[in-house]
C-alpha positions in Angstrom: 62.9 113.1 -22.0 62.1 109.1 -21.0 59.4 106.9 -21.8 57.3 104.5 -19.3 59.2 101.0 -19.1 56.3 100.0 -21.5 55.8 101.4 -25.3 53.1 102.4 -26.1 50.2 99.7 -26.4 49.9 98.8 -30.4 52.1 100.3 -33.1 49.2 102.9 -34.6 51.0 105.1 -37.2 47.9 107.9 -36.6 48.8 111.6 -35.6 48.1 111.9 -32.1 45.6 115.1 -33.3 45.2 116.1 -36.3 48.6 118.5 -36.1 51.0 116.2 -34.5 52.5 113.5 -36.4 53.2 110.4 -34.1 56.4 109.0 -32.6 57.7 106.7 -35.0 60.6 105.7 -32.5 58.0 105.1 -29.8 56.1 103.2 -32.8 59.2 101.2 -33.4 59.7 99.7 -30.1 55.7 98.5 -30.1 55.8 97.1 -33.3 59.2 94.9 -31.9 57.5 94.1 -29.5 54.5 92.5 -30.7 54.3 89.0 -30.7 52.1 88.1 -34.0 54.7 87.6 -36.8 51.8 89.3 -39.3 51.2 92.0 -37.3 54.4 93.0 -36.5 55.0 93.0 -40.4 52.0 95.1 -41.0 53.0 97.4 -38.2 56.2 97.5 -39.5 55.6 98.9 -43.4 52.7 100.6 -42.4 55.3 102.8 -40.0 56.8 103.0 -42.6 54.9 104.6 -44.7 53.4 107.3 -42.0 57.1 108.5 -41.7 58.0 108.3 -46.1 54.0 110.3 -46.0 54.6 112.6 -42.7 52.2 111.2 -40.8 55.3 110.2 -37.7 58.1 111.6 -37.3 61.4 110.0 -35.4 62.5 112.8 -32.5 65.8 111.3 -31.8 66.4 112.9 -28.3 64.0 110.6 -27.1 65.4 108.6 -24.7 63.0 105.8 -24.5 63.0 102.6 -21.7 63.6 99.2 -22.4 61.3 96.7 -21.3 61.0 93.2 -20.6 61.3 90.3 -22.6 62.9 91.8 -25.7 61.9 90.7 -28.3 58.2 90.7 -29.0 57.8 86.8 -30.6 55.5 84.0 -30.9 55.5 80.7 -29.0 57.1 78.4 -31.2 59.2 77.8 -33.2 61.1 76.6 -30.5 64.1 77.7 -29.8 67.3 75.5 -30.2 70.9 75.2 -30.4 72.4 75.4 -33.8 73.8 72.2 -33.9 70.2 70.5 -33.1 68.9 72.0 -36.8 69.2 69.1 -39.4 70.6 69.6 -42.8 68.1 70.8 -45.6 67.6 68.5 -48.1 65.5 69.6 -51.3 65.2 66.9 -53.1 61.9 66.7 -51.4 58.6 69.2 -50.4 59.1 68.3 -46.7 63.2 70.0 -47.2 62.4 72.4 -49.2 59.5 73.7 -46.8 61.9 73.3 -43.8 64.6 75.6 -45.7 62.5 78.6 -46.0 60.9 78.1 -42.7 64.2 78.4 -41.7 64.6 81.7 -44.1 61.4 83.6 -43.0 62.5 83.0 -39.2 65.8 85.1 -41.0 63.9 88.1 -42.1 61.6 87.5 -39.1 64.1 88.8 -36.6 66.0 91.0 -39.2 62.6 93.4 -39.2 63.8 93.0 -34.9 66.9 93.7 -35.2 66.1 97.1 -37.7 63.4 98.3 -34.8 65.3 97.7 -31.7 68.3 100.0 -34.0 65.6 102.9 -34.3 64.1 102.9 -30.8 67.2 102.2 -29.1 70.0 104.8 -29.7 69.1 108.2 -29.3 70.5 111.2 -30.9 72.0 109.5 -34.3 70.9 112.2 -37.8 67.1 111.6 -39.0 68.2 109.6 -42.1 69.9 106.4 -39.6 66.4 106.3 -38.0 64.3 106.2 -42.2 66.6 104.1 -43.5 66.1 101.2 -40.5 63.2 102.0 -40.8 62.5 100.7 -44.7 64.8 97.7 -43.9 62.3 97.1 -41.3 59.9 97.3 -43.3 61.8 95.8 -46.7 62.5 93.3 -44.3 59.2 92.6 -42.7 58.4 92.3 -46.9 60.6 89.3 -47.4 59.0 87.9 -44.2 55.4 88.4 -45.4 57.0 86.5 -49.0 58.2 83.0 -47.5 55.9 82.5 -44.8 53.3 82.6 -48.4 55.4 80.4 -50.0 55.7 78.3 -46.9 51.8 78.0 -46.4 51.9 76.8 -50.4 53.8 74.1 -48.5 51.3 73.3 -46.0 53.3 74.6 -42.7 53.6 78.1 -40.8 55.9 79.8 -38.8 56.4 77.7 -36.2 56.0 75.0 -37.4 59.9 73.2 -37.1 62.4 74.8 -35.1 64.3 77.7 -35.0 67.3 79.0 -33.0 68.0 82.8 -31.9 71.5 83.7 -32.8 70.6 86.8 -35.0 69.0 88.5 -31.6 72.2 87.2 -29.4 74.3 90.0 -31.6 71.6 93.0 -31.1 71.7 91.8 -27.3 75.1 92.0 -26.9 75.5 95.4 -29.2 72.8 96.8 -27.2 75.1 99.4 -25.9 77.2 100.2 -28.7 75.7 102.3 -32.1 79.1 101.4 -33.9 79.1 97.6 -32.5 76.2 97.1 -34.0 76.8 99.2 -37.6 79.9 96.9 -37.3 78.5 93.4 -36.3 74.6 92.7 -37.8 75.0 94.4 -41.5 78.4 94.3 -42.4 78.3 90.7 -41.0 75.6 88.7 -40.0 73.4 90.7 -42.7 76.4 90.4 -45.1 76.8 86.5 -44.9 73.5 86.1 -45.9 74.7 88.1 -49.4 77.5 84.8 -50.0 74.9 82.2 -48.8 72.0 83.0 -51.1 73.1 82.4 -55.0 73.7 78.7 -53.9 70.9 78.6 -52.3 68.8 80.1 -55.0 70.7 77.7 -57.4 69.2 74.4 -55.2 65.7 75.5 -55.3 66.1 76.3 -59.2 67.8 72.8 -59.5 64.9 70.8 -57.3 62.0 72.7 -59.7 61.2 75.6 -57.1 61.6 78.5 -59.2 59.0 80.2 -57.2 60.9 80.3 -54.3 64.1 80.9 -55.9 62.1 84.0 -57.5 61.9 84.9 -53.7 65.7 85.2 -52.9 65.9 87.2 -55.8 64.0 90.0 -54.1 65.9 89.7 -50.8 69.1 89.4 -52.5 68.2 92.8 -54.2 67.4 94.3 -50.5 69.7 93.1 -47.8 71.9 94.3 -50.7 70.9 97.7 -50.0 70.4 97.0 -46.5 74.2 95.5 -46.0 74.7 99.3 -47.8 72.7 101.1 -45.5 74.8 99.2 -42.5 78.7 100.2 -44.3 77.4 103.9 -44.9 76.2 104.7 -41.0 79.2 102.6 -40.0 81.6 104.5 -41.7 79.8 108.0 -41.0 80.4 107.0 -37.3 84.2 106.4 -37.9 84.7 109.0 -39.1 82.8 111.1 -36.7 85.0 109.5 -34.1 88.3 110.1 -36.1 88.7 106.2 -36.4 89.7 103.5 -39.1 87.1 101.7 -40.4 89.2 99.0 -40.6 90.5 98.4 -37.6 87.7 99.7 -35.8 85.7 96.7 -37.5 88.4 93.4 -36.2 88.8 95.5 -32.8 84.6 95.1 -32.3 84.5 91.9 -34.2 87.0 90.6 -31.4 85.8 92.4 -29.2 82.3 90.7 -29.5 82.9 87.5 -30.8 80.8 88.1 -34.1 81.0 84.7 -36.6 84.6 83.9 -37.9 84.0 84.8 -42.1 83.5 81.6 -44.0 83.4 81.9 -47.9 82.5 81.2 -51.3 81.9 84.9 -50.6 80.1 86.7 -53.1 82.6 89.5 -54.3 80.1 91.6 -56.8 77.1 92.0 -54.2 79.8 92.4 -51.2 81.2 95.4 -53.6 77.8 96.7 -54.6 76.9 96.8 -51.0 79.7 98.8 -50.3 82.6 96.9 -49.4 85.8 98.6 -50.1 88.4 97.0 -52.3 90.9 95.9 -49.2 88.6 94.3 -47.2 87.4 92.4 -50.9 90.8 91.5 -50.4 90.9 90.3 -47.2 88.7 88.1 -48.2 89.8 86.5 -50.9 92.6 85.7 -48.9 90.8 84.1 -46.0 88.8 82.5 -48.9 92.2 80.9 -50.5 93.6 80.4 -47.6 90.3 78.8 -46.1 90.3 76.4 -49.6 93.8 75.2 -49.3 93.1 73.8 -45.8 89.8 72.0 -46.9 91.9 71.0 -49.7 94.4 69.7 -46.8 91.9 68.2 -45.2 90.8 66.1 -48.3 93.8 64.9 -48.7 94.5 63.2 -45.2 90.7 61.6 -45.5 92.4 60.2 -48.6 95.1 59.2 -47.4 93.5 57.8 -44.4 90.9 55.3 -46.7 93.8 54.2 -49.6 90.2 52.4 -51.3 88.0 55.4 -51.8 88.2 57.5 -54.5 87.7 61.2 -54.2 84.5 60.8 -56.2 83.0 58.0 -54.3 81.1 61.0 -51.6 78.8 64.2 -53.0 80.7 67.0 -51.1 78.4 68.7 -48.8 78.1 72.4 -50.2 79.9 74.9 -48.3 76.9 77.0 -47.8 74.7 74.6 -45.3 76.8 75.6 -42.4 76.9 79.2 -43.0 72.6 78.9 -43.9 72.0 76.9 -41.3 74.1 80.0 -38.6 72.0 82.5 -39.7 
């Protein structure tokens, strides 16, 4: 069965009749099309609640036509290239507001990524759709926390430029659920596991304990999201007789996934379902990158023999990673 090109006009989760639950996948597409962030977040959380209590169900065999101009997003923020985004200093309220805005943008996009998995990929087990609706609802909660905190700084989502890199990977993997599971939760979201603790520490150092507490909530939930991605990636690999390690490397190369960069949060990644072979490979990559950075630092010192190693503060390794998300 194929829907009309346009989804239903709202993400209402009410039953079609007293005896007929609404279609959760169609409602997920409607929520994805919603342009207003607060409305999208509320609709997403309501949809997951409706699925849990049986007012909406996921029809796995439903084939939905893709509307134009996905995802729904407000006119602002202005989307720019990542290199056009400035550095974030947390030593001033304005700098912390810029960071909170960047995190809100990540969570807004994460809502869209999870909703897209629900409506786009037909013929998956029912648990797949429930899992990704759960992820979408939690991302909506994260967005709401950050938007509220941003308002306490006198700003709103859209006040600062942002970039569209997260949705770009969604577009690349639109026709391949295996690639989507490999490269969105296991790559993009997993990078957040690595970036979160250093950013949290810097917020604490700046005295922003409320924002640091929000990052605690986000990290806790993101471990679960990456675990869901790992589980479905391995489920799909098992069903197709594929080796998950070789398959991940092949897909990362085929779809031009961002290169992994340390330092890595090994504890969180282990909780999120990465196996010991994957963690060992990351440890080797981390050591290799560290050696390369040491060599670069030594060359810079050779070029400037009068400069002492501690004359300039080191740039935190997490800055570029957080910006790339």
